[in-house]
N, C-alpha and C positions, 0 to 999 in steps of 0.2 A: 631979828629972828630969821633964820634960814628956812628955805623951803624944802629942805631934805633931812632926813635922819638916818645916820649910820647906826647899825645895830652894834652898840658898844657895851658889853656887859660890865666893864669896869666902872661904868658911871652909875650903877644902880645896884642896890641889894636885892638878892632873890627873896621872893615870898615863899614860905615853906608850908606845905599842906599835904593832905592825904585824902583818899576816897571817904566819903562818909561811911560810918560803920555799917549802915544797913545796906550798902551797895558793895561792900568788900566780899569777894568770893575766896581768895586765897592770898597768902603771903603777907607782907607788912610794907607795902609800897609807900615811898615818899615822893612828893612832888616839889620841884623848885621851878618857880615862875619869875621871869624878868619881863614884866609888861612895860614895854618901851614907848608905846604910843596909845593914846586914848583920844578919840575925836567925838565930841558931842555925846559921850556916854553910850554911843551905839557901835563904835568901831574900836577894836583893840588889836595891837600887833606886838609880837615879842617872841621869846624863846621859852619853852617848856621842857622839863626833863623829869623823868620818873624812873624809879628803881623798880626791881622785879616784884610782880604781883598781878593779880587779877581782880577786876571790879566790873560792875554793871554801869553802863552809860546811857543817858537819855538826853538828846539834844533838843533844846528849844531854839537855838541859835544856829546860824550858818557858819561853818568854819572851813578855811582852806589851811592845809599845812604841808610842810615838806620835812621829810625825815633827814636829819643831819648825821645821826649815828644811832647804833643799837639795833635791836630787833624786837618788834611788837607784833601782836596779832590782834586785828579788829574783826569782830564777827557781828554781823546784823542779824537779829532774831530771824530764824528760819532760812538763813544763808549760809553759804560756805565761808570759812575763815579766810581772811586776807592777810598774808604775812607781809610786813612792811620793814624795810631795811634803808640804810642811807641811800639817798637819791630818789626814794619813792615820794610821790605827792598824792594827796587825796582830798576830797571835798565831802564833808558830813553836813547834810541838810537838816533843817528842823523836822522833827518827827523821828529821827534816827534813834533806834533803841537796840541795845546789844551789849557786848562786852568788850573791854580792852584788857589785853594781857601783855604785860611787859616781860619778855623772855630775857632780854639783855638790856641793861640801862639805856633808855631811849631819850634822845634829844631831838626836838623839832622846832622849826620857827612856824608861826601861825599868824593868821588874820581872822578875826571873829567879828561878825556882824550881827547884832542883836535884832 
């Protein structure tokens, strides 16, 4: 076994998903997730993509991500919206509440720690 992992989407099928119906605000977004690494059930890394729409998000976990393509708007409750485009990175900490709006299909890589 090697001690590195190259993000190669051709080696894994995407998981298809969507926001929970009670969190959906607008649109009909679809998620595609390629979870490439899982360590001890507490750390995950991979690629996530979503089509346009808007939904409420609540984070119990810690997540770092880097936007690879597209345009999304993340808004924390009571704060100004943050526009995210290719090249932007963000950390969402446990306790984050707000909305995620995909304006243009967005793809990001991520690392999540539970």
